[in-house]
C-alpha positions as CSV (number, residue, x, y, z in Angstrom):
1,M,0.0,0.0,0.0
2,S,1.6,3.3,-1.1
3,T,1.9,6.3,1.2
4,P,-0.3,9.2,0.0
5,P,1.7,12.3,-0.8
6,A,1.9,14.9,1.9
7,R,-0.5,17.8,1.5
8,R,1.3,21.0,0.5
9,A,1.0,24.0,2.8
10,T,-1.4,26.7,1.7
11,F,-1.8,30.4,2.5
12,H,-4.9,29.5,4.5
13,D,-2.7,27.4,6.7
14,V,-0.5,30.4,7.3
15,F,-3.3,32.8,8.2
16,A,-4.9,30.2,10.4
17,V,-2.1,30.9,12.9
18,R,-3.3,33.7,15.2
19,E,0.2,35.0,15.9
20,F,1.0,35.3,12.3
21,R,-2.2,37.3,11.7
22,A,-1.0,39.7,14.5
23,L,2.5,40.0,13.0
24,W,1.0,40.6,9.5
25,A,-1.4,43.3,10.8
26,A,1.3,45.2,12.6
27,Y,3.5,44.9,9.5
28,V,0.8,46.5,7.4
29,L,0.3,49.3,9.8
30,S,4.0,50.3,10.1
31,A,4.9,49.6,6.4
32,V,2.2,51.8,4.9
33,G,2.9,54.6,7.3
34,D,6.7,54.5,6.7
35,R,6.4,54.5,3.0
36,L,3.9,57.3,3.0
37,A,6.0,59.5,5.2
38,L,9.3,58.7,3.4
39,V,7.9,59.3,-0.1
40,A,6.2,62.5,1.0
41,L,9.4,63.9,2.6
42,T,11.4,63.0,-0.5
43,L,9.0,64.7,-2.9
44,L,8.8,67.7,-0.6
45,V,12.6,68.1,-0.7
46,Y,12.7,67.8,-4.5
47,D,9.9,70.3,-4.8
48,R,11.8,72.9,-2.7
49,T,15.3,72.3,-4.1
50,H,14.7,70.8,-7.6
51,S,18.0,68.9,-7.0
52,P,18.2,65.1,-7.8
53,L,21.1,64.8,-5.3
54,L,19.2,66.4,-2.4
55,A,16.1,64.3,-3.3
56,A,18.3,61.2,-3.1
57,V,19.8,62.3,0.2
58,A,16.2,62.7,1.6
59,F,15.3,59.2,0.4
60,A,18.5,57.8,1.8
61,A,17.6,59.3,5.2
62,G,15.2,56.4,5.5
63,T,18.0,53.9,4.9
64,L,21.6,55.0,5.9
65,P,21.1,55.1,9.7
66,Y,20.0,51.5,9.5
67,L,23.6,50.6,9.6
68,V,24.2,51.6,13.2
69,G,21.0,50.1,14.4
70,A,21.4,46.8,12.5
71,L,25.0,46.3,13.6
72,F,24.7,47.3,17.2
73,L,21.1,47.0,18.2
74,S,19.8,43.9,16.4
75,G,21.4,41.7,19.0
76,I,18.9,43.1,21.5
77,A,16.3,40.9,19.9
78,D,18.3,37.8,20.9
79,R,19.1,39.0,24.4
80,F,15.5,40.1,25.3
81,P,12.0,38.7,24.5
82,R,11.4,39.5,20.9
83,R,7.7,40.6,21.3
84,E,8.7,43.2,23.9
85,V,11.5,44.5,21.7
86,M,9.0,45.1,18.9
87,V,6.5,46.9,21.1
88,V,9.1,49.2,22.6
89,C,10.5,50.1,19.2
90,D,7.1,50.9,17.9
91,L,6.4,53.3,20.8
92,L,9.7,55.0,20.5
93,R,9.2,55.6,16.8
94,A,5.7,57.0,17.5
95,L,7.3,59.6,19.9
96,L,10.0,60.6,17.4
97,L,7.4,61.1,14.6
98,G,5.3,63.1,17.1
99,A,8.3,65.4,17.5
100,M,8.4,65.9,13.7
101,L,4.9,67.4,13.9
102,L,5.9,70.3,16.1
103,P,5.2,73.7,14.4
104,G,8.1,75.3,12.6
105,M,10.3,72.2,12.4
106,P,13.1,72.9,9.9
107,L,13.6,70.6,7.0
108,V,17.0,69.5,8.3
109,A,15.5,68.6,11.7
110,L,12.9,66.5,9.9
111,V,15.6,64.5,8.1
112,V,17.6,64.0,11.4
113,L,14.5,62.7,13.2
114,L,13.8,60.4,10.3
115,Y,17.3,59.1,10.7
116,A,16.6,58.3,14.3
117,V,13.3,56.5,13.4
118,T,15.2,54.4,10.9
119,A,17.9,53.4,13.4
120,I,15.2,52.1,15.8
121,E,13.6,50.2,13.0
122,S,16.6,47.9,12.9
123,P,16.0,45.9,16.1
124,F,12.3,45.8,15.3
125,D,12.9,44.2,11.9
126,A,15.4,41.8,13.4
127,A,13.0,40.7,16.1
128,R,10.1,40.3,13.7
129,S,12.2,38.2,11.2
130,A,13.5,36.0,14.1
131,I,10.2,35.4,15.7
132,L,8.5,34.5,12.4
133,R,10.5,31.3,12.3
134,D,9.1,30.5,15.8
135,V,5.5,31.2,14.7
136,V,5.5,29.2,11.5
137,Q,7.8,26.3,10.5
138,G,8.7,24.3,7.4
139,E,7.1,25.2,4.1
140,R,4.7,27.5,5.9
141,Y,7.6,29.7,6.7
142,A,8.3,30.2,3.0
143,L,4.6,31.1,2.4
144,A,4.6,33.4,5.4
145,A,7.7,35.2,4.1
146,A,6.1,35.5,0.7
147,V,3.0,37.0,2.3
148,L,5.1,39.6,4.1
149,Q,7.1,40.5,1.1
150,S,4.1,40.9,-1.1
151,T,2.4,42.9,1.6
152,F,5.4,45.2,1.9
153,R,5.4,45.8,-1.8
154,L,1.7,46.5,-1.8
155,M,2.2,48.9,1.0
156,I,4.9,50.6,-1.0
157,V,2.4,51.1,-3.8
158,V,-0.2,52.5,-1.4
159,G,2.3,54.7,0.4
160,A,3.9,55.9,-2.9
161,V,0.6,56.9,-4.4
162,A,-0.7,58.4,-1.2
163,G,2.6,60.2,-0.6
164,G,2.4,61.9,-4.0
165,L,-1.2,62.9,-3.4
166,V,-0.6,64.2,0.1
167,V,2.3,66.4,-1.1
168,A,0.3,67.6,-4.1
169,F,-3.0,68.4,-2.3
170,V,-2.5,68.4,1.4
171,G,1.1,68.5,2.5
172,A,3.7,66.3,4.3
173,R,2.4,67.0,7.9
174,A,-0.6,64.7,7.4
175,A,1.7,61.9,6.3
176,L,3.9,62.2,9.4
177,G,0.8,62.2,11.6
178,I,-0.6,59.1,10.0
179,D,2.8,57.3,10.4
180,A,3.0,58.1,14.1
181,A,-0.5,56.7,14.7
182,T,0.3,53.5,12.8
183,F,3.1,52.7,15.2
184,V,0.9,53.2,18.3
185,V,-1.7,50.8,16.9
186,S,1.0,48.3,15.8
187,A,2.4,48.2,19.3
188,A,-1.1,47.4,20.7
189,V,-1.7,44.6,18.1
190,L,1.7,42.9,18.9
191,Q,1.1,43.1,22.6
192,L,-2.3,41.5,22.4
193,G,-1.8,39.1,19.4
194,V,1.7,37.6,19.9
195,R,2.4,35.4,22.9
196,A,5.3,36.1,25.2
197,R,8.5,34.0,24.7
198,P,11.7,34.0,26.7
199,A,14.8,35.5,25.2
200,A,16.6,33.2,22.8
201,A,20.0,33.9,24.2
202,A,19.3,34.6,27.9
203,Q,22.9,33.8,28.9
204,A,24.5,36.1,26.3
205,G,26.4,39.1,27.6
206,P,25.2,42.7,27.0
207,N,28.3,43.8,25.1
208,P,27.0,44.7,21.6
209,L,30.5,44.4,20.1
210,L,30.7,40.8,21.2
211,Q,27.2,40.1,19.9
212,L,28.2,41.7,16.6
213,R,31.4,39.6,16.4
214,A,29.5,36.4,17.1
215,G,26.9,37.3,14.4
216,V,29.7,38.0,11.9
217,R,31.2,34.6,12.6
218,V,27.9,32.8,12.0
219,V,27.0,34.6,8.8
220,F,30.4,35.0,7.1
221,G,31.8,31.8,8.3
222,D,29.5,29.7,6.1
223,R,30.0,29.8,2.3
224,A,26.4,29.2,1.5
225,L,25.2,32.0,3.9
226,R,27.7,34.4,2.3
227,T,26.4,33.7,-1.1
228,L,22.7,34.0,0.0
229,L,23.6,37.2,1.7
230,M,25.1,38.8,-1.4
231,L,22.2,37.6,-3.6
232,G,19.9,39.5,-1.2
233,W,22.1,42.6,-1.4
234,L,21.6,42.8,-5.2
235,A,18.4,44.8,-4.4
236,A,20.6,47.8,-4.1
237,F,21.0,47.7,-8.0
238,Y,17.5,46.9,-9.2
239,E,15.8,49.3,-6.8
240,I,17.7,52.3,-8.0
241,P,14.5,53.5,-9.9
242,E,12.9,54.3,-6.5
243,G,15.6,56.7,-5.5
244,L,15.6,58.5,-8.8
245,A,11.8,58.5,-9.2
246,A,11.4,62.2,-8.7
247,P,14.0,63.4,-11.2
248,Y,13.1,60.6,-13.6
249,A,9.5,61.7,-13.6
250,G,10.6,65.4,-14.0
251,R,12.5,64.5,-17.2
252,L,9.3,63.0,-18.5
253,G,7.4,66.1,-17.7
254,G,5.6,64.7,-14.7
255,G,5.2,65.8,-11.1
256,P,4.8,64.2,-7.7
257,V,1.9,61.9,-8.8
258,A,3.9,60.6,-11.7
259,A,6.9,59.9,-9.4
260,G,4.6,58.1,-7.0
261,L,3.3,56.0,-9.9
262,L,6.8,55.0,-11.0
263,I,7.6,53.9,-7.4
264,A,4.4,52.0,-7.2
265,A,4.8,50.3,-10.6
266,S,8.2,49.0,-9.5
267,Q,6.5,47.0,-6.8
268,V,3.4,45.6,-8.6
269,G,5.0,42.8,-10.4
270,A,6.6,41.2,-7.4
271,A,3.6,41.8,-5.2
272,V,1.5,39.7,-7.6
273,A,4.0,37.1,-8.6
274,T,5.7,36.3,-5.3
275,P,2.8,34.4,-3.7
276,I,2.2,32.4,-6.9
277,F,5.9,31.6,-7.2
278,T,6.1,30.4,-3.6
279,R,2.9,28.4,-3.6
280,Q,3.3,26.7,-7.0
281,I,7.0,26.1,-7.2
282,G,8.7,23.6,-4.9
283,P,11.6,24.6,-2.6
284,L,14.4,22.9,-4.6
285,T,13.1,24.4,-7.9
286,R,13.0,27.9,-6.2
287,L,16.7,27.4,-5.3
288,R,17.7,26.4,-8.8
289,W,16.0,29.4,-10.3
290,M,17.3,31.8,-7.8
291,G,20.5,32.8,-9.7
292,P,19.0,33.3,-13.2
293,M,16.1,35.3,-11.7
294,A,18.6,37.6,-9.9
295,V,20.4,38.2,-13.1
296,C,17.1,39.1,-14.9
297,A,16.0,41.5,-12.1
298,C,19.0,43.7,-12.8
299,A,19.4,43.1,-16.6
300,V,15.8,44.3,-17.4
301,L,16.8,47.8,-16.4
302,L,19.2,48.1,-19.3
303,V,16.2,48.8,-21.5
304,V,15.7,52.1,-19.7
305,A,18.7,53.4,-21.7
306,L,16.3,53.8,-24.6
307,R,14.5,56.6,-22.6
308,P,11.0,55.2,-22.8
309,G,7.9,57.1,-21.8
310,L,6.0,57.0,-18.5
311,I,3.8,53.9,-19.2
312,V,6.7,51.8,-20.7
313,S,9.0,52.8,-17.8
314,M,6.4,51.7,-15.3
315,A,6.2,48.3,-17.2
316,I,10.0,47.9,-17.1
317,F,10.2,48.6,-13.4
318,A,7.4,46.2,-12.7
319,L,9.1,43.4,-14.7
320,S,12.4,44.0,-12.9
321,N,10.8,43.6,-9.5
322,T,8.8,40.6,-10.7
323,F,12.1,38.7,-11.0
324,A,13.0,39.9,-7.5
325,M,10.8,37.2,-6.1
326,Y,13.9,35.1,-6.0
327,Q,14.5,36.7,-2.6
328,I,12.0,34.3,-1.0
329,A,14.2,31.3,-1.9
330,A,17.3,33.2,-0.5
331,N,15.4,34.2,2.7
332,T,14.1,30.7,3.4
333,A,17.5,29.0,2.8
334,F,19.2,31.7,5.0
335,V,16.9,31.3,8.0
336,E,17.0,27.5,8.0
337,R,20.8,27.6,8.4
338,L,20.8,30.0,11.4
339,P,20.9,29.0,15.1
340,N,18.0,30.5,17.0
341,E,20.2,32.3,19.6
342,R,22.0,34.2,16.7
343,R,19.0,34.6,14.4
344,A,18.2,38.2,15.1
345,Q,21.8,39.4,15.0
346,A,22.3,37.6,11.7
347,F,19.2,39.1,10.2
348,G,20.4,42.5,11.4
349,L,23.7,42.0,9.5
350,A,21.8,41.0,6.4
351,N,19.4,43.9,6.7
352,A,22.3,46.3,7.3
353,G,24.1,45.3,4.2
354,L,20.9,45.5,2.1
355,V,19.5,48.8,3.4
356,V,22.9,50.6,3.7
357,G,23.8,49.4,0.2
358,Q,20.6,50.8,-1.1
359,G,21.2,54.1,0.6
360,L,24.7,54.4,-0.8
361,A,23.5,53.4,-4.2
362,F,20.8,56.1,-4.1
363,L,23.4,58.7,-3.1
364,A,25.7,57.7,-5.9
365,A,22.9,57.5,-8.4
366,G,21.6,60.9,-7.4
367,A,25.1,62.4,-7.8
368,A,25.4,60.8,-11.2
369,A,22.0,62.1,-12.2
370,E,23.3,65.7,-11.7
371,V,25.4,65.3,-14.8
372,V,23.8,62.6,-16.9
373,P,20.1,61.7,-17.5
374,P,18.5,59.5,-14.8
375,S,17.6,56.9,-17.4
376,T,21.3,56.4,-18.2
377,V,22.1,56.1,-14.5
378,I,19.4,53.4,-14.0
379,A,20.6,51.4,-17.0
380,L,24.2,51.5,-15.9
381,C,23.2,50.3,-12.4
382,G,21.2,47.5,-13.9
383,G,24.0,46.4,-16.0
384,L,26.5,46.4,-13.1
385,G,24.1,44.4,-11.0
386,A,23.5,41.9,-13.7
387,L,27.3,41.2,-14.0
388,M,27.5,40.7,-10.2
389,A,24.4,38.5,-10.3
390,C,26.0,36.3,-12.9
391,G,29.0,35.6,-10.7
392,L,26.8,34.8,-7.7
393,A,24.6,32.5,-9.8
394,L,27.6,30.5,-11.0
395,R,28.9,30.2,-7.5
396,W,25.5,29.0,-6.2
397,R,25.2,26.5,-9.0
398,D,28.6,24.9,-8.2
399,M,28.2,24.6,-4.4
400,S,25.3,22.2,-3.9
401,P,22.9,24.8,-2.3
402,A,21.5,23.9,1.1
403,V,18.0,23.7,2.4
404,G,18.2,23.8,6.2
405,R,20.8,21.2,7.1
406,H,20.4,19.1,4.0
407,S,22.1,19.8,0.7
408,A,20.1,19.8,-2.5
409,R,22.1,16.9,-3.7
410,H,21.3,14.9,-0.6
411,L,17.6,15.8,-0.9
412,G,17.7,14.6,-4.5
413,R,19.2,11.2,-3.4
414,Q,16.4,10.9,-0.8
415,A,13.7,11.5,-3.5
416,S,15.3,8.9,-5.7
417,L,14.8,6.3,-2.9
418,A,11.1,7.0,-2.6
419,R,10.0,3.6,-3.8
420,Q,12.2,1.8,-1.3
421,A,11.7,4.2,1.6
422,P,8.4,6.2,1.5
423,V,9.2,7.8,4.8
424,H,12.5,9.2,3.4
425,A,10.6,10.4,0.3
426,A,8.1,12.3,2.5
427,R,11.0,14.0,4.3
428,S,12.5,15.0,1.0
429,R,9.4,16.7,-0.1
C-alpha cells in the first residue's frame, strides 16, 4: 500500500495561525505609514530644491542610519524577549514622529529625526524576522515570508501613491501624523496578538560588540550563507529607480503623482507574482531558479537606456521587480541555516548590508544624475548588478545549495529512494 503524498501547505494554513495574523497586521500598519512619510518627505525636498542629489539624500535618510541600528542594536532581539522588543521600538518611533509634527520644524531637523526613526527600525525588523520562524515552520515559513514580502510591496504602492497625493494636495504634515498613529496601533496589536516568549540567548552578555562579532562569525563563516547574503544585497541595484523616481518623472514632464506611480509600478510585479511563485514552485526548484532570476531582475533595467515614456517605464520597473521574487528562496535558505540564539543578529547584519547598500546606491545614483540623465544612471546600475548576479549565480550552482541542514544533492538522493523508503521520500518533499 503506497503512502499518499503529503499535502502542501497553503496560505490558508499560514493565516490560520493567530500569531501570524497579528504580525501581519502590525506589518501592514507600520509599512504603509513608513512609505507614505518617506515618499512625502522625499518629494517635498525635491519640490523645494529641484535637486536630484538632495532628493536622493532625503530618500536615503530612510536607509543609511539602518547601519548603526542593524549592527549594534539587532542583537537586542536575541538577548531580550522579541515581542517586547518590537512593542518598545514601535512606541519609540511614534514619539519621534510626534516630534516631527511640532510647528516650525526645519527641513534639516525632519531629516535628522527620520534618521533616528530608521535606526530604531533595525532591532524591530530583526525581532520580527527572528520570531517569524518560531510562529511558523517548514514550508509554511516560505509562504509566510512571501505574504510579508508581497504585503510590503503593496504597502509601497499605497504609500507611494498616497505620498504623492498628500504632497500635491494636502502637505507632508498629514503623512507624518498618520505614520505616528500606525506605530501606536501596531504596538497594541503585537502586545495582544503575539504570545510572550523567553529570550533566545538569555545567557548572552550585554556587550553589543561581542554580539556583533558572534553574528559575523555565524553569517560570514559559512560559504552558503555568504552567497545567499550577497544575492539578497543585489536589491541595491534593481531598486535604483525608486531613489531616482522624482528626477526621472521630472525628465518625462511629470510631477509628484507621476513619481509616485513610478515607485508604485516597480513593486506591482513582485507583489502579484511572489505568492504564486512560492505556492506553486517547490523549494528545490526555487533554489535552482534563484540565480538566473537575480540576473534578470537587474538586466531588465538596461532597456531604460532607450529613454521610454512613462507607461513603458512603469512596465519595465514592474518586470524587474517581478524577477526579484527570488528573494523568497534566498530568505528561506538563509533562516534555515541559522541557530535561534543568533538569528536576530544575523538578520540584522543581512538587513544592514541591504539597506545601507541601497542608501549608498541612491546617493551615488543621485550624484550621477546631476550630470547625466536619470535613465542612463538606472541602465548602468542595472548592467553592473547583472554582472555581479551572474558571478553569484555561477557560484551558487557549483556549491550544492543547502535547504536547512540538507544539501540539494542529498535531498535529490532521498527523493530517488522514494519507492524503497516512502518515509524518506516524504521528508525529501
